[in-house]
Legacy VTK file of the C-alpha trace (Angstrom):
# vtk DataFile Version 3.0
C-alpha trace
ASCII
DATASET POLYDATA
POINTS 227 float
-36.919 13.266 41.601
-35.162 16.352 40.174
-31.735 14.934 41.074
-32.484 11.671 39.342
-33.537 13.536 36.183
-30.252 15.651 36.290
-28.354 12.374 36.635
-30.013 10.732 33.644
-29.427 13.741 31.489
-25.857 13.605 32.548
-25.561 10.104 31.506
-26.688 10.834 28.035
-23.606 12.621 27.323
-20.786 10.114 27.356
-17.088 11.028 26.744
-15.882 9.413 23.628
-13.588 6.488 24.238
-9.938 6.458 23.227
-10.754 3.829 20.625
-13.501 6.106 19.128
-11.077 9.004 19.039
-8.394 6.884 17.515
-10.885 5.741 14.634
-12.029 9.342 14.216
-8.367 10.308 13.833
-7.670 7.637 11.245
-10.869 8.578 9.366
-9.758 12.268 9.132
-6.298 11.216 8.195
-7.321 8.994 5.408
-9.732 11.563 3.995
-7.009 14.252 3.934
-4.638 11.805 2.209
-7.047 10.909 -0.485
-8.438 14.518 -0.849
-4.814 15.667 -1.386
-3.990 13.074 -3.892
-7.250 13.587 -5.778
-6.649 17.203 -6.130
-3.269 16.806 -7.513
-4.550 14.367 -9.988
-7.559 16.598 -10.998
-5.124 19.478 -11.683
-2.669 17.025 -13.529
0.165 17.919 -11.091
2.884 15.265 -10.874
4.143 13.267 -7.865
7.883 13.484 -7.317
7.880 10.066 -5.704
5.805 8.180 -8.198
8.609 7.207 -10.595
11.364 6.583 -8.207
9.285 4.390 -5.944
7.665 2.520 -8.915
11.230 1.928 -10.411
12.645 0.934 -7.105
9.959 -1.777 -6.702
10.489 -3.070 -10.365
14.147 -3.182 -9.621
13.351 -6.523 -7.626
11.711 -7.916 -10.783
12.375 -11.750 -11.203
10.589 -14.495 -13.347
9.459 -16.222 -10.220
8.382 -13.121 -8.539
6.400 -12.104 -11.623
4.293 -15.233 -11.204
3.810 -14.638 -7.489
2.820 -11.023 -7.880
0.308 -11.939 -10.801
-1.248 -14.476 -8.670
-1.559 -11.996 -5.620
-2.970 -9.192 -7.730
-5.726 -11.567 -8.843
-6.842 -11.752 -5.280
-7.901 -7.957 -5.718
-10.257 -8.776 -8.766
-11.434 -12.448 -9.684
-10.233 -13.879 -6.377
-11.978 -10.982 -4.379
-15.335 -11.729 -6.152
-15.099 -15.472 -5.541
-14.282 -14.971 -2.004
-17.109 -12.329 -1.293
-19.565 -14.754 -2.886
-18.348 -17.633 -0.851
-18.422 -15.713 2.451
-21.889 -14.414 1.589
-23.124 -17.917 1.094
-21.517 -19.130 4.289
-23.308 -16.354 6.301
-26.659 -17.290 4.680
-25.946 -20.884 5.593
-25.261 -19.743 9.199
-28.546 -17.658 9.030
-26.888 -14.355 9.203
-28.370 -12.554 6.253
-27.516 -9.179 7.695
-23.751 -9.888 7.745
-24.127 -11.309 4.111
-25.864 -8.013 3.040
-23.192 -5.956 4.882
-20.436 -7.749 2.993
-22.186 -7.457 -0.469
-23.162 -3.882 0.050
-19.739 -2.784 1.334
-17.832 -4.413 -1.510
-20.329 -3.655 -4.318
-20.685 -0.064 -3.155
-16.751 0.466 -3.188
-16.487 -0.942 -6.640
-19.158 1.090 -7.948
-17.576 4.233 -6.430
-14.218 3.179 -7.934
-15.815 2.983 -11.457
-16.991 6.508 -11.109
-13.913 8.007 -9.917
-11.944 6.334 -12.748
-14.201 8.000 -15.242
-14.056 11.229 -13.210
-10.278 11.696 -12.950
-9.315 9.543 -16.207
-5.650 9.279 -15.256
-3.728 7.319 -17.757
-1.641 4.325 -16.609
1.873 4.580 -16.156
4.542 3.939 -18.909
7.559 3.751 -16.675
8.410 0.130 -17.870
6.719 -2.567 -19.918
3.686 -3.735 -17.753
3.479 -7.378 -16.848
-0.469 -7.381 -17.336
-2.643 -5.518 -19.816
-5.115 -3.004 -18.347
-7.325 -1.048 -20.602
-9.107 1.302 -18.248
-7.947 4.478 -16.285
-5.611 4.154 -13.379
-6.852 6.520 -10.527
-7.736 4.991 -8.072
-6.551 1.366 -8.053
-9.600 -0.844 -8.218
-7.575 -3.918 -7.187
-6.174 -2.068 -4.100
-9.539 -0.603 -3.117
-11.081 -4.147 -3.332
-8.368 -5.451 -1.285
-8.766 -2.887 1.455
-12.547 -3.180 1.591
-12.616 -6.971 1.495
-9.498 -8.065 3.587
-9.677 -4.859 5.738
-13.282 -5.886 6.450
-12.253 -9.367 7.242
-9.276 -8.017 9.446
-11.749 -6.039 11.532
-14.101 -8.842 12.108
-11.501 -11.408 12.972
-9.824 -8.811 15.406
-13.235 -8.304 17.016
-13.394 -12.035 17.518
-10.050 -12.196 18.917
-8.376 -13.975 16.019
-5.442 -11.526 16.116
-3.099 -13.669 13.980
-5.494 -14.061 11.146
-6.597 -10.417 11.384
-2.978 -9.412 10.892
-2.378 -11.722 8.026
-5.594 -10.148 6.312
-4.223 -6.753 6.823
-0.882 -7.788 5.403
-2.599 -9.384 2.387
-3.938 -5.754 1.681
-0.372 -4.401 1.405
0.641 -7.350 -0.786
-1.993 -6.653 -3.254
-1.190 -2.997 -3.149
2.530 -3.636 -3.968
1.785 -6.003 -6.638
-0.107 -3.325 -8.659
2.915 -1.177 -8.793
5.324 -4.079 -9.337
3.316 -5.081 -12.398
3.655 -1.621 -13.783
-0.104 -0.919 -13.991
-0.415 1.746 -11.374
1.508 4.662 -9.877
2.186 4.450 -6.063
0.006 7.355 -5.715
-2.906 5.427 -7.460
-2.342 2.726 -4.864
-2.067 5.068 -1.895
-5.271 6.926 -2.872
-7.091 3.570 -2.890
-5.868 2.577 0.709
-7.005 5.951 2.143
-10.377 5.676 0.157
-10.868 2.230 1.445
-10.074 3.292 5.094
-12.761 6.025 4.663
-15.253 3.603 3.110
-14.725 1.018 5.926
-15.158 3.265 8.631
-18.562 4.675 7.240
-19.461 0.968 6.482
-18.828 -0.259 9.989
-20.410 2.849 11.648
-23.647 2.081 9.925
-23.552 -1.634 10.526
-22.758 -1.303 14.281
-25.530 1.369 14.689
-27.893 -0.998 12.884
-26.901 -4.154 14.960
-27.209 -2.105 18.315
-30.748 -1.350 17.444
-31.691 -4.625 15.760
-31.020 -7.583 18.174
-31.587 -10.245 15.483
-29.028 -8.677 13.252
-26.094 -9.368 15.799
-26.993 -12.992 16.533
-24.120 -14.921 15.805
-22.035 -11.841 14.810
-19.270 -12.539 17.405
-19.405 -16.379 17.309
LINES 1 228
227 0 1 2 3 4 5 6 7 8 9 10 11 12 13 14 15 16 17 18 19 20 21 22 23 24 25 26 27 28 29 30 31 32 33 34 35 36 37 38 39 40 41 42 43 44 45 46 47 48 49 50 51 52 53 54 55 56 57 58 59 60 61 62 63 64 65 66 67 68 69 70 71 72 73 74 75 76 77 78 79 80 81 82 83 84 85 86 87 88 89 90 91 92 93 94 95 96 97 98 99 100 101 102 103 104 105 106 107 108 109 110 111 112 113 114 115 116 117 118 119 120 121 122 123 124 125 126 127 128 129 130 131 132 133 134 135 136 137 138 139 140 141 142 143 144 145 146 147 148 149 150 151 152 153 154 155 156 157 158 159 160 161 162 163 164 165 166 167 168 169 170 171 172 173 174 175 176 177 178 179 180 181 182 183 184 185 186 187 188 189 190 191 192 193 194 195 196 197 198 199 200 201 202 203 204 205 206 207 208 209 210 211 212 213 214 215 216 217 218 219 220 221 222 223 224 225 226
């Protein structure tokens, strides 16, 4: 009887898997990147690579590419909102309200956090070259880039879990496209975008940690989750 209890207690302490350790490493890396950038912005320290990188990207400017980048960047604002609403309705239609709530909560929470951080840091937009679109709010962090990470990054994880690897990689690549478009259009410094990518990574990690914990303890919440 004593032996059985000892074995049961040992089984309660599982060695973390490689996947979990990798996720934890990525979380810490993203948190450190955002914290470092945020500290420099708070103390109004410049970034040596901001101007050279932004100007190098702008060097590729072409009329047709202006149109493409303007269309891509919309997928981090209006397009993202439309897609979130459509996906939420689709989840409800498939009787998966928990996933709809997860999507809305993750995206809406990230956008609320972005608004707060913009007001907190109050970083002006870059004036390196005439911007191709007009933005009137502050620049740090990039709301479009954060929206792209949270939405398309979330979709990439869900698609990867369902073994749709091609679509998952496409969704991840779309995050990069939206991020680059913000610098190309002249409305963000590269550091604004990098900070959003890092912050989005932290936000997604926290969101999926809560979601996985909840679905493991609520059988009905995971029904159809991996269809």
